[in-house]
C-alpha positions as CSV (number, residue, x, y, z in Angstrom):
1,M,20.6,27.5,-28.5
2,D,18.2,26.5,-31.2
3,W,17.3,23.2,-29.5
4,I,15.3,25.1,-26.9
5,T,12.6,26.0,-29.5
6,H,12.1,22.3,-30.1
7,E,12.3,21.2,-26.5
8,E,9.1,19.2,-26.8
9,D,10.8,16.9,-29.3
10,V,14.0,16.4,-27.1
11,W,14.5,13.9,-24.3
12,F,16.7,14.8,-21.4
13,D,19.2,12.8,-19.3
14,F,18.6,14.3,-15.8
15,R,21.8,14.5,-13.7
16,G,20.4,16.6,-10.8
17,S,19.9,15.6,-7.2
18,S,16.6,17.4,-6.3
19,P,13.1,17.3,-7.8
20,D,12.9,21.1,-7.9
21,Q,15.7,21.0,-10.5
22,L,13.4,19.4,-13.0
23,V,11.7,21.4,-15.7
24,S,8.0,20.9,-16.2
25,G,7.0,20.0,-19.7
26,R,10.3,18.3,-20.6
27,Y,10.6,14.7,-21.5
28,Y,13.1,12.7,-19.5
29,K,14.6,9.3,-19.8
30,G,13.9,7.2,-16.7
31,T,14.0,3.7,-15.2
32,V,10.9,1.8,-13.9
33,D,11.3,1.4,-10.2
34,G,8.1,-0.3,-9.2
35,F,4.3,-0.5,-9.6
36,A,1.4,0.4,-7.3
37,D,-2.4,0.2,-7.7
38,F,-2.5,3.8,-8.8
39,G,0.5,3.9,-11.2
40,V,4.2,3.4,-11.9
41,F,7.2,4.8,-10.1
42,V,9.9,6.0,-12.4
43,D,13.5,6.9,-11.3
44,L,14.7,10.0,-13.2
45,S,18.0,10.0,-11.3
46,P,19.3,8.4,-8.1
47,G,17.2,9.9,-5.4
48,V,14.6,11.5,-7.7
49,T,11.5,9.4,-8.4
50,G,8.3,10.5,-10.0
51,L,4.8,8.9,-10.2
52,L,3.1,8.2,-13.5
53,H,-0.5,7.9,-12.4
54,R,-2.7,5.4,-14.1
55,S,-5.0,8.3,-15.1
56,E,-2.1,9.7,-17.3
57,L,-1.8,6.4,-19.3
58,D,-3.3,5.9,-22.7
59,R,-4.0,2.3,-21.8
60,R,-4.9,0.1,-18.8
61,L,-2.1,0.0,-16.2
62,E,-2.3,-3.8,-16.3
63,S,-1.6,-3.9,-20.0
64,L,1.8,-2.2,-19.7
65,D,4.6,-4.6,-20.6
66,W,7.1,-2.7,-18.5
67,E,9.2,-4.5,-15.9
68,S,11.2,-3.0,-13.0
69,G,14.5,-1.7,-14.5
70,D,13.2,-1.0,-17.9
71,T,14.2,2.3,-19.6
72,V,11.2,4.5,-20.4
73,F,10.5,8.0,-21.5
74,V,8.1,10.2,-19.5
75,Q,7.1,13.9,-19.3
76,V,7.4,15.9,-16.1
77,K,3.9,17.3,-15.5
78,N,4.4,19.0,-12.2
79,V,6.7,19.2,-9.2
80,R,4.8,19.8,-6.0
81,D,5.9,21.8,-3.0
82,N,6.6,18.6,-1.0
83,G,8.9,17.3,-3.6
84,N,6.5,14.8,-5.2
85,V,6.9,14.6,-9.0
86,D,3.9,14.1,-11.2
87,L,4.7,12.4,-14.5
88,S,2.8,12.3,-17.8
89,W,2.7,9.6,-20.5
90,S,4.9,9.8,-23.5
91,I,3.8,8.0,-26.7
92,R,7.4,8.0,-27.8
93,Q,9.3,5.2,-26.1
94,S,12.6,5.0,-28.1
95,D,15.5,7.4,-28.9
96,S,14.7,7.4,-32.6
97,E,11.2,8.9,-32.0
98,F,12.7,12.1,-30.6
99,R,14.4,14.9,-32.4
100,G,17.4,14.6,-30.2
101,A,18.7,14.2,-26.7
102,R,20.3,16.6,-24.2
103,I,21.9,16.6,-20.8
104,H,20.1,18.3,-18.0
105,D,22.9,18.9,-15.5
106,P,21.7,21.8,-13.3
107,E,24.9,21.7,-11.2
108,G,27.4,21.2,-14.0
109,D,28.9,22.6,-17.1
110,A,27.4,19.9,-19.3
111,D,23.9,21.3,-19.1
112,G,22.4,21.5,-22.5
113,D,25.1,19.5,-24.2
114,P,23.8,17.0,-26.9
115,I,23.9,13.3,-26.3
116,E,25.0,11.0,-29.1
117,T,22.5,8.1,-28.7
118,D,22.5,4.7,-30.2
119,E,20.9,1.4,-29.5
120,S,23.7,0.3,-27.2
121,D,23.4,3.4,-25.0
122,D,21.3,1.7,-22.3
123,D,23.7,1.4,-19.4
124,E,22.7,3.0,-16.1
125,S,24.7,6.0,-15.3
126,G,26.3,6.6,-11.9
127,P,29.2,5.2,-9.9
128,V,28.2,1.5,-9.8
129,R,31.0,-0.9,-8.9
130,T,31.4,-4.1,-10.9
131,T,31.1,-7.3,-8.8
132,P,33.6,-9.6,-10.6
133,T,32.8,-13.1,-11.5
134,P,35.3,-15.3,-9.6
135,A,38.0,-16.9,-11.7
136,P,39.3,-20.4,-10.9
137,S,42.8,-20.5,-9.4
138,E,45.3,-23.3,-9.8
139,N,43.9,-25.2,-6.8
140,G,40.3,-24.9,-8.1
141,E,39.2,-22.3,-5.6
142,A,37.7,-19.0,-6.7
143,E,39.9,-15.9,-6.7
144,D,38.6,-12.3,-6.4
145,V,40.0,-10.9,-9.6
146,S,39.3,-7.2,-10.1
147,E,38.9,-5.6,-13.5
148,E,42.1,-3.6,-12.9
149,S,44.3,-6.6,-12.2
150,T,42.7,-8.5,-15.1
151,S,43.6,-5.7,-17.5
152,E,47.1,-5.5,-16.1
153,S,47.7,-9.2,-16.5
154,A,46.3,-9.0,-20.1
155,S,48.8,-6.2,-21.0
156,E,51.7,-8.1,-19.4
157,S,50.8,-11.1,-21.4
158,E,50.7,-9.2,-24.6
159,S,54.1,-7.6,-24.0
160,T,55.9,-10.7,-22.8
161,P,54.9,-13.7,-25.0
162,D,55.2,-17.1,-23.4
163,A,57.4,-19.6,-25.2
164,D,54.7,-22.2,-25.0
165,T,51.8,-19.9,-26.1
166,E,52.1,-20.7,-29.8
167,S,52.3,-24.4,-29.4
168,D,49.4,-24.5,-27.0
169,S,47.2,-22.1,-29.0
170,A,44.9,-24.8,-30.4
171,S,44.1,-26.3,-27.0
172,T,43.7,-22.8,-25.6
173,D,41.3,-21.8,-28.3
174,D,39.2,-24.9,-27.5
175,E,39.3,-24.2,-23.8
176,T,38.3,-20.6,-24.4
177,A,35.4,-21.7,-26.6
178,E,34.3,-24.1,-23.9
179,T,34.5,-21.5,-21.2
180,E,32.5,-19.0,-23.3
181,A,29.8,-21.6,-24.0
182,E,29.6,-22.4,-20.2
183,A,29.4,-18.7,-19.5
184,E,26.4,-18.4,-21.8
185,T,24.5,-21.2,-20.1
186,E,25.5,-20.8,-16.4
187,P,24.1,-18.0,-14.3
188,Q,26.4,-15.2,-13.5
189,S,27.3,-14.8,-9.8
190,G,30.0,-13.3,-7.7
191,P,32.4,-14.0,-4.9
192,E,31.2,-15.2,-1.6
193,A,31.7,-13.4,1.7
194,T,34.6,-14.9,3.7
195,G,37.3,-13.6,6.0
196,D,37.2,-11.7,9.2
197,T,35.5,-8.5,8.4
198,D,33.6,-7.1,11.4
199,R,29.9,-7.2,11.3
200,V,28.0,-3.9,11.4
201,D,24.4,-3.2,12.0
202,V,22.3,-1.4,9.4
203,D,21.4,1.5,11.8
204,A,25.2,2.2,12.2
205,L,26.0,2.6,8.5
206,D,25.9,6.4,8.7
207,D,29.1,6.1,10.6
208,H,30.8,3.9,8.0
209,V,30.4,5.8,4.7
210,G,33.4,4.9,2.6
211,D,34.2,1.8,4.7
212,T,33.9,-1.8,3.7
213,V,31.6,-3.6,6.2
214,R,29.9,-6.9,6.7
215,L,26.1,-7.3,7.0
216,E,24.2,-10.3,8.1
217,G,20.4,-10.6,7.6
218,E,17.5,-11.6,5.5
219,I,16.9,-10.6,1.9
220,V,13.4,-9.0,1.8
221,S,13.3,-8.0,-1.8
222,V,15.2,-8.3,-5.1
223,R,15.0,-5.7,-7.9
224,Q,16.7,-6.2,-11.2
225,T,17.4,-2.8,-12.8
226,S,18.9,-2.0,-16.2
227,G,22.2,-1.8,-14.3
228,P,22.8,-3.6,-11.0
229,T,20.7,-6.1,-9.1
230,V,19.5,-4.5,-5.9
231,F,19.1,-6.6,-2.8
232,E,17.1,-5.2,0.1
233,L,18.7,-6.6,3.2
234,R,17.1,-6.4,6.7
235,D,19.0,-7.1,9.9
236,A,17.9,-6.6,13.5
237,S,18.2,-2.8,13.2
238,G,16.9,-1.8,9.8
239,V,16.9,-2.2,6.1
240,V,19.3,-1.1,3.4
241,D,19.7,-1.4,-0.4
242,C,22.7,-3.4,-1.5
243,A,23.7,-3.1,-5.2
244,A,25.5,-6.0,-7.0
245,F,26.7,-5.6,-10.5
246,V,27.9,-8.3,-12.9
247,E,26.8,-6.8,-16.2
248,A,24.2,-4.3,-17.2
249,G,20.8,-5.8,-16.7
250,V,22.2,-9.3,-15.7
251,R,21.0,-10.9,-12.4
252,A,23.8,-11.1,-9.9
253,Y,23.8,-13.9,-7.4
254,P,20.8,-15.7,-8.9
255,D,20.6,-18.2,-6.1
256,V,19.8,-15.5,-3.6
257,E,16.1,-15.0,-3.3
258,V,13.6,-13.3,-1.0
259,G,13.9,-15.0,2.4
260,S,17.5,-16.0,2.0
261,I,19.7,-15.5,5.1
262,V,22.9,-14.0,3.9
263,R,26.3,-12.6,4.8
264,L,27.3,-9.6,2.6
265,D,30.5,-7.6,2.3
266,G,30.5,-4.2,0.7
267,E,31.4,-0.5,0.7
268,V,29.0,1.9,2.2
269,E,28.2,4.8,-0.1
270,L,25.9,7.9,0.2
271,R,24.2,8.4,-3.1
272,Y,22.1,11.5,-3.2
273,D,21.5,11.5,0.5
274,E,20.5,7.8,0.6
275,L,22.7,5.0,2.0
276,Q,23.6,2.1,-0.3
277,V,26.0,-0.7,0.0
278,E,28.0,-1.6,-3.1
279,T,28.2,-5.4,-2.8
280,E,31.7,-6.9,-3.1
281,A,30.9,-10.4,-1.9
282,L,27.7,-12.3,-0.9
283,S,27.0,-15.8,0.4
284,I,23.9,-17.7,1.6
285,L,24.2,-18.9,5.1
286,S,22.9,-22.3,6.2
287,D,22.6,-24.6,9.3
288,D,23.9,-23.1,12.5
289,E,25.0,-19.8,11.0
290,A,21.6,-19.2,9.4
291,A,19.9,-20.2,12.6
292,T,21.9,-17.7,14.7
293,V,21.0,-14.8,12.3
294,E,17.3,-15.9,12.3
295,R,17.2,-15.9,16.1
296,R,18.8,-12.5,16.2
297,L,16.2,-11.2,13.8
298,A,13.3,-12.8,15.6
299,D,14.3,-11.6,19.0
300,A,14.8,-8.1,17.7
301,L,11.5,-8.1,15.9
302,T,9.6,-9.1,19.0
303,D,11.4,-6.5,21.1
304,E,10.7,-3.8,18.7
305,A,7.3,-4.7,17.4
306,R,5.3,-5.4,20.6
307,P,4.0,-2.3,22.4
308,D,4.2,-2.3,26.2
309,A,0.6,-1.2,26.6
310,V,-2.4,0.3,24.8
311,T,-2.2,4.0,24.2
312,P,-5.8,5.1,25.0
313,L,-7.0,8.5,23.8
314,V,-9.5,8.6,26.7
315,D,-10.7,6.1,29.3
316,H,-13.3,3.9,27.8
317,D,-14.6,0.6,29.1
318,A,-15.1,-0.9,25.7
319,I,-11.5,-0.1,24.8
320,D,-10.3,-1.7,28.1
321,A,-12.1,-4.9,27.2
322,V,-10.0,-5.4,24.1
323,A,-6.7,-4.1,25.4
324,D,-4.8,-7.4,24.8
325,D,-6.3,-7.7,21.4
326,L,-5.2,-4.2,20.5
327,I,-1.7,-4.9,21.6
328,D,-1.6,-8.1,19.5
329,A,-3.0,-6.2,16.4
330,A,-0.5,-3.4,16.9
331,E,2.4,-5.9,17.1
332,T,1.2,-7.5,13.9
333,V,1.2,-4.1,12.1
334,R,4.6,-3.1,13.4
335,R,6.1,-6.5,12.6
336,A,4.8,-6.3,9.0
337,V,6.7,-3.0,8.6
338,L,9.9,-4.4,10.1
339,E,9.6,-7.6,7.9
340,S,9.2,-5.5,4.7
341,R,5.7,-6.9,4.4
342,P,3.2,-4.6,2.6
343,V,0.2,-3.5,4.7
344,V,-3.1,-3.3,2.9
345,V,-5.9,-1.5,4.8
346,R,-9.5,-2.3,3.7
347,H,-12.2,0.0,5.0
348,A,-15.7,1.0,4.1
349,A,-16.2,4.1,1.9
350,T,-18.0,6.0,4.6
351,A,-16.9,8.9,6.9
352,D,-16.3,6.5,9.8
353,G,-14.4,4.1,7.5
354,Y,-12.2,6.8,6.1
355,V,-11.4,8.2,9.5
356,A,-10.4,4.7,10.7
357,G,-8.2,4.0,7.7
358,A,-6.6,7.5,7.8
359,A,-5.8,7.1,11.5
360,I,-3.9,3.8,10.8
361,E,-2.2,5.4,7.8
362,R,-1.1,8.3,9.9
363,A,0.6,5.9,12.3
364,V,2.2,3.5,9.9
365,L,3.7,5.8,7.2
366,P,6.3,7.4,9.6
367,L,7.4,3.9,10.6
368,I,7.9,3.0,7.0
369,R,9.9,6.2,6.4
370,E,12.0,5.5,9.4
371,E,12.7,1.9,8.3
372,Y,13.4,2.4,4.6
373,A,15.8,4.8,2.9
374,T,14.0,5.1,-0.4
375,A,11.6,8.0,-0.8
376,D,8.8,6.0,-2.3
377,A,8.8,3.2,0.3
378,E,5.5,4.5,1.8
379,Y,3.8,3.8,-1.5
380,H,5.3,0.3,-1.8
381,Y,4.6,-0.9,1.7
382,F,1.3,0.8,2.6
383,T,-2.0,0.8,0.6
384,R,-5.4,1.9,1.7
385,R,-8.3,0.5,-0.5
386,P,-11.8,1.6,0.3
387,L,-14.7,-0.9,-0.1
388,E,-18.1,-0.1,-1.7
389,G,-19.9,-1.9,1.2
390,S,-19.2,-3.2,4.7
391,V,-18.8,-6.8,3.6
392,Y,-15.5,-8.2,2.3
393,D,-16.8,-10.4,-0.4
394,M,-15.3,-12.6,-3.1
395,D,-15.0,-9.8,-5.6
396,D,-12.9,-7.7,-3.1
397,A,-10.8,-10.7,-2.1
398,T,-10.2,-11.8,-5.7
399,N,-9.0,-8.2,-6.5
400,D,-6.6,-8.3,-3.5
401,V,-5.3,-11.9,-4.3
402,T,-4.7,-11.0,-7.9
403,R,-2.6,-7.9,-7.0
404,M,-0.6,-9.6,-4.3
405,L,0.3,-12.6,-6.5
406,Q,1.3,-10.3,-9.3
407,D,3.5,-8.3,-6.8
408,R,5.0,-11.5,-5.5
409,D,5.8,-12.9,-8.9
410,R,6.8,-9.7,-10.7
411,H,8.5,-7.8,-7.8
412,D,9.4,-10.5,-5.3
413,E,7.2,-8.8,-2.7
414,K,6.1,-10.7,0.4
415,L,2.4,-11.5,0.8
416,P,0.7,-8.6,2.6
417,L,-0.9,-8.1,5.9
418,V,-4.5,-7.3,5.1
419,L,-6.0,-5.1,7.9
420,L,-9.8,-5.0,7.6
421,V,-11.3,-2.0,9.4
422,G,-15.1,-1.9,9.9
423,T,-15.5,-4.9,7.6
424,G,-14.8,-8.6,7.7
425,S,-16.3,-9.2,11.2
426,T,-19.4,-11.2,10.1
427,V,-19.9,-14.5,8.3
428,E,-20.9,-12.7,5.1
429,S,-17.2,-12.1,4.7
430,S,-16.1,-15.6,5.3
431,D,-15.6,-16.6,1.6
432,G,-13.4,-13.5,0.9
433,L,-11.3,-14.0,4.1
434,G,-11.0,-17.7,3.3
435,L,-9.5,-16.9,-0.2
436,L,-6.9,-14.7,1.4
437,G,-6.1,-17.5,3.9
438,I,-5.6,-20.1,1.2
439,Y,-2.7,-18.0,-0.1
440,G,-1.2,-17.4,3.3
441,A,-1.9,-13.6,3.6
442,R,-2.4,-12.5,7.3
443,R,-5.8,-11.1,8.1
444,V,-6.6,-8.9,11.1
445,V,-10.1,-7.5,11.6
446,V,-10.8,-4.3,13.7
447,D,-14.5,-3.5,14.1
448,A,-16.4,-1.7,16.9
449,E,-19.8,-2.8,15.7
450,V,-21.6,-6.1,15.0
451,A,-19.4,-9.2,14.8
452,D,-19.9,-13.0,14.7
453,A,-17.9,-15.3,16.9
454,A,-17.5,-17.6,13.9
455,A,-15.6,-14.8,12.1
456,A,-12.7,-15.3,14.4
457,D,-12.1,-18.6,12.6
458,D,-11.7,-16.8,9.3
459,C,-8.9,-14.4,10.3
460,D,-5.7,-14.5,12.3
461,A,-6.9,-11.9,14.8
462,I,-10.1,-9.9,15.5
463,V,-10.5,-6.8,17.7
464,N,-14.2,-6.4,18.6
465,P,-15.5,-5.3,22.0
466,G,-18.8,-7.2,21.5
467,L,-17.0,-10.5,21.2
468,A,-15.1,-9.6,24.4
469,G,-18.4,-9.2,26.2
470,A,-18.4,-5.4,26.4
471,D,-21.1,-2.8,25.6
472,A,-19.8,-1.0,22.5
473,S,-22.9,1.0,21.7
474,D,-21.0,4.3,22.3
475,L,-17.9,3.2,20.4
476,S,-17.3,4.0,16.7
477,T,-14.9,2.0,14.5
478,G,-13.0,5.3,13.8
479,T,-12.4,5.6,17.6
480,L,-11.2,2.0,17.9
481,A,-8.9,2.4,14.9
482,A,-7.5,5.7,16.2
483,T,-6.7,3.9,19.5
484,L,-5.0,1.1,17.6
485,A,-3.1,3.7,15.6
486,A,-1.8,5.5,18.7
487,T,-0.7,2.1,20.1
488,V,1.1,1.3,16.8
489,N,2.9,4.7,16.9
490,E,2.5,6.7,20.1
491,D,4.4,9.6,18.4
492,V,1.3,10.5,16.4
493,E,-1.2,10.4,19.3
494,G,-1.5,14.1,19.3
495,D,-2.4,14.0,15.6
496,L,-5.3,11.6,16.2
497,S,-7.1,13.3,19.1
498,H,-9.8,14.9,17.1
499,L,-10.6,11.9,14.9
500,P,-13.0,10.0,17.3
501,A,-15.3,13.1,17.4
502,V,-15.3,13.3,13.6
503,S,-16.3,9.6,13.3
504,Y,-19.7,9.8,15.1
505,W,-22.8,10.7,13.2
506,G,-24.8,10.8,16.3
507,D,-23.8,12.4,19.6
508,A,-20.2,11.6,20.3
509,P,-19.3,10.7,23.9
510,E,-18.5,13.8,25.8
511,A,-14.9,12.7,26.6
512,Y,-14.1,12.6,22.8
513,V,-15.8,15.9,22.2
514,D,-13.6,17.5,25.0
515,L,-10.5,15.8,23.5
516,A,-11.1,17.3,20.1
517,S,-11.9,20.7,21.6
518,E,-8.6,20.7,23.5
519,A,-6.9,20.0,20.1
520,G,-8.6,23.0,18.6
521,Y,-11.6,21.3,16.9
522,D,-14.9,22.5,18.2
523,A,-18.3,20.9,17.3
524,D,-18.7,22.9,14.1
525,R,-15.2,22.0,12.9
526,T,-15.6,18.3,13.6
527,R,-19.1,18.4,11.8
528,E,-17.5,20.0,8.8
529,L,-14.8,17.4,8.6
530,R,-17.3,14.6,9.0
531,E,-19.5,15.9,6.2
532,A,-16.5,16.7,3.9
533,I,-15.1,13.2,4.4
534,A,-18.5,11.7,3.7
535,L,-18.9,13.6,0.4
536,E,-15.3,12.8,-0.8
537,A,-15.8,9.1,0.2
538,Y,-18.6,8.8,-2.3
539,Y,-16.7,10.2,-5.3
540,Q,-14.1,7.8,-6.8
541,S,-15.0,5.5,-3.9
542,Y,-12.5,2.9,-4.9
543,E,-9.5,5.3,-4.6
544,D,-7.8,6.1,-1.4
545,K,-7.4,9.8,-2.1
546,R,-4.5,9.9,0.3
547,E,-3.3,13.4,-0.2
548,L,-6.9,14.9,-0.2
549,I,-7.9,13.0,3.0
550,T,-4.7,14.0,4.7
551,D,-5.3,17.7,3.8
552,L,-8.8,17.5,5.2
553,L,-8.2,15.6,8.4
554,F,-4.7,16.9,9.4
555,E,-3.6,20.0,7.5
556,D,-6.8,22.0,6.7
557,A,-7.1,25.4,8.4
558,G,-10.9,25.3,7.8
559,G,-11.3,26.5,4.3
560,L,-11.3,23.2,2.4
561,A,-13.5,21.3,4.8
562,G,-15.9,24.2,5.0
563,H,-16.2,24.4,1.3
564,I,-16.9,20.7,0.8
565,S,-19.2,20.5,3.8
566,E,-21.4,23.2,2.2
567,Q,-21.7,21.0,-0.9
568,F,-22.6,18.0,1.3
569,R,-25.4,19.8,3.1
570,Q,-26.9,21.2,-0.1
571,K,-26.9,17.9,-1.9
572,L,-28.2,15.9,1.1
573,D,-30.9,18.4,2.0
574,A,-32.2,18.4,-1.6
575,E,-32.3,14.6,-1.7
576,V,-34.0,14.4,1.7
577,D,-36.7,16.8,0.5
578,T,-37.3,14.7,-2.6
579,A,-37.4,11.5,-0.7
580,T,-39.7,12.8,1.9
581,A,-42.2,13.9,-0.7
582,N,-42.3,10.4,-2.2
583,V,-42.3,8.1,0.9
584,D,-45.1,5.6,1.1
585,T,-46.3,5.6,4.8
586,R,-48.0,2.6,6.3
587,E,-49.3,1.9,9.8
588,E,-48.7,-1.8,10.6
589,G,-48.8,-3.5,14.0
590,G,-48.6,-0.2,15.9
591,L,-45.5,0.8,13.9
592,T,-45.1,3.6,11.4
593,V,-43.5,2.1,8.3
594,E,-42.1,4.4,5.6
595,V,-41.2,2.7,2.3
596,L,-39.1,4.7,-0.2
597,D,-38.5,3.5,-3.8
598,T,-34.8,4.5,-4.1
599,D,-34.7,3.6,-7.8
600,A,-37.6,5.9,-8.7
601,Y,-37.1,8.8,-6.2
602,T,-33.4,9.3,-5.7
603,H,-30.6,10.3,-8.0
604,R,-29.0,6.9,-8.1
605,F,-25.7,7.9,-9.5
606,D,-25.1,11.0,-7.5
607,F,-24.5,11.9,-3.9
608,P,-25.8,10.9,-1.4
609,P,-25.6,7.1,-1.6
610,T,-28.7,5.1,-0.5
611,G,-27.3,4.1,2.9
612,L,-26.4,7.6,3.9
613,L,-29.7,9.0,2.7
614,L,-31.7,6.5,4.7
615,D,-29.5,7.1,7.8
616,E,-30.3,10.8,7.5
617,L,-34.1,10.2,7.1
618,H,-33.9,7.9,10.1
619,R,-32.0,10.5,12.2
620,R,-34.6,13.2,11.4
621,R,-37.7,11.1,12.1
622,A,-36.8,8.0,14.1
623,D,-38.6,7.1,17.3
624,G,-39.4,3.8,19.0
625,A,-42.2,3.0,16.7
626,H,-40.7,3.8,13.3
627,L,-39.3,1.6,10.5
628,I,-37.8,3.0,7.3
629,V,-37.4,0.7,4.3
630,G,-35.4,1.8,1.2
631,V,-36.2,-0.4,-1.8
632,G,-34.0,-0.8,-4.9
633,T,-34.2,-3.2,-7.9
634,D,-33.1,-6.3,-6.1
635,E,-32.2,-5.1,-2.6
636,L,-33.6,-3.2,0.4
637,Y,-32.3,-1.5,3.5
638,L,-33.9,-1.5,7.0
639,R,-33.5,1.4,9.4
640,T,-34.9,1.4,13.0
641,D,-33.9,2.4,16.5
642,A,-34.9,-1.0,17.8
643,D,-32.7,-4.0,18.0
644,L,-33.7,-5.9,14.8
645,D,-32.3,-9.3,13.8
646,V,-31.8,-8.7,10.1
647,R,-30.8,-12.3,9.4
648,G,-34.0,-13.4,11.3
649,V,-36.1,-11.1,9.2
650,A,-34.7,-12.4,6.0
651,A,-35.2,-16.0,7.1
652,D,-38.8,-15.3,8.1
653,A,-39.5,-13.5,4.8
654,A,-38.0,-16.3,2.8
655,E,-40.5,-18.7,4.4
656,L,-43.3,-16.4,3.4
657,V,-42.1,-16.1,-0.3
658,D,-39.9,-19.1,-0.9
659,D,-39.1,-18.4,-4.6
660,A,-37.9,-14.8,-4.2
661,G,-34.3,-15.6,-3.2
662,I,-34.5,-13.5,-0.1
663,T,-31.3,-13.5,1.9
664,A,-29.4,-11.2,4.3
665,A,-26.5,-9.6,2.5
666,S,-25.1,-7.3,5.2
667,I,-26.4,-7.2,8.8
668,R,-24.2,-4.2,9.4
669,D,-25.9,-2.2,6.7
670,G,-29.3,-3.7,7.3
671,R,-29.3,-4.9,3.6
672,I,-31.4,-7.8,2.3
673,E,-31.3,-9.1,-1.3
674,F,-34.0,-10.7,-3.4
675,L,-34.8,-11.5,-7.0
676,S,-36.0,-8.5,-8.9
677,G,-38.8,-10.5,-10.6
678,R,-40.4,-11.0,-7.2
679,R,-39.7,-7.5,-6.0
680,D,-43.2,-6.5,-4.7
681,D,-43.9,-9.8,-2.9
682,A,-40.4,-9.8,-1.4
683,V,-40.8,-6.3,0.0
684,D,-44.2,-7.1,1.5
685,A,-42.7,-10.3,3.1
686,V,-39.8,-8.4,4.5
687,V,-41.9,-5.6,6.0
688,D,-44.3,-8.2,7.5
689,A,-41.4,-10.2,9.0
690,A,-39.8,-7.0,10.4
691,V,-43.0,-5.7,11.9
692,D,-43.7,-9.1,13.6
693,R,-40.3,-9.1,15.2
694,L,-40.6,-5.4,16.3
695,A,-44.1,-5.7,17.6
């Protein structure tokens, strides 16, 4: 077969059912299934989807003019052991740019056969039923006319001419032309669901493969492919894809939108191990019928979404103080999954932040897999986006709002639930949270550390022990988030037991150390994990690194974490030695004040970040009479064991130097900003103000 020698110039039509049947290096014809922050999902066949990561593109992801359902050409780069397919960019995006086309049919005789391609060969392959457009009957009502009966009638008409046909031909031609003109301007639709078909719940469809059933529920997404229109329907028991076909690439039932309450009749099919309903009739419900379905959905959601109680990992007074808040937050997360609402987790790019975000991810992904049949649903409905700092500012919010509005307008997605973990709990985040609120996105804040009571007005719910009047000095955000995760999904409680011990930089409470030990994670192992996560959190800090973090926290036998931890220690120790040699030490008001110029005496664009370096310096030298100040170009960080009001320090310093623009940027990070042109005076003013408050 001489075509094999030119395989790099041939595209393949994949007709297999499993990712491991793909051949790495080959180009395949696919269909755009959806978009995510990190790339594009492309269907290579029903049930086989690959990811074209943004790093593989030769342009910005946002500049692609692809839409869901578009035909594209991609190269298979790699098929992983878990079935994930990595795709690579193809600069050729039309048949004519390839040497030829071949069938890749690993289970059939057609494998390797050539494909005769032309511009019209864009129809989606596969057994997709046509949903006929209703034809008017004599009494004006719509009749369900199948293609078969239509063709039979046509042939009967040709073989048995009507005596009046010739005389009426002129008027018939006019009517035909008028009908064709109307068809071009009016939206294509399909028959409505009527009759006495029994209603079936989505979770019972496994028992009805091959049967025609009736579903009632809410449309939670609409996808127009190059073939059928795919409606995602949710009822009280689950979600299923329902394909409706009028004509290749033409929108079926254009009046049906996201949020429509509908009745749908169709045949249940199992296509490559995934259930799908081939729509035969669909109608939008209204008034009492719609209200009945909505009540059924609401009651089922509440019953399924709200946990009975908190699932504590250990007994902890600070956790007990926010038990009701944790249940409310868990219900909100579970409800988002059941409502087909994307969950966006925002957390700081620190070890504690990553542990917190990964804990919630561990709990939510199984719920998504259970709820949705499609293999890539977990990428559509769950996103973890690390933050550079611990404040959710306008830049972060603008990024999120832009993405969610694009997803709403391009893919009919619902506005997301934004879950802010270890951020968003102070008034410095008010503007960002307010922008989300303007567009109606739900906002839930989970933070074990500092919080402002006013922050509760900027979000839908906040979980913070301090606001509940509890002492949370021995509680990390990772621990609080792990408890929330166990409450969201108690099946993963065992997976989370070591995470609290990993999240503490200082001495973890003994109960959490014992819990980790019982799970097989001793002190050295949890230290290695903490350090490895901290190092990886710094690099590509804006990426979630989902697979890598999962490998480290849940699937590593010790080798990976140990290797990365060793790099962490080498880099941190070297930086601490350099910083120590260049600290300016002062004695003021009975305090030892150490000032480090972080611009001059640290590697600014390499690990460790300034905050982590100062934390380590503080851990190694801190005592009750010690203050560390890290000074950059237009910001500084304060570290001390004492209870220091950072906002108060900034306000006092601003009075001393009123033209330096001194302001508290993040009380959680101890960060104060100033104008770079007044750097020296601003630093002196801040140090004086801090010493006065600590004296």
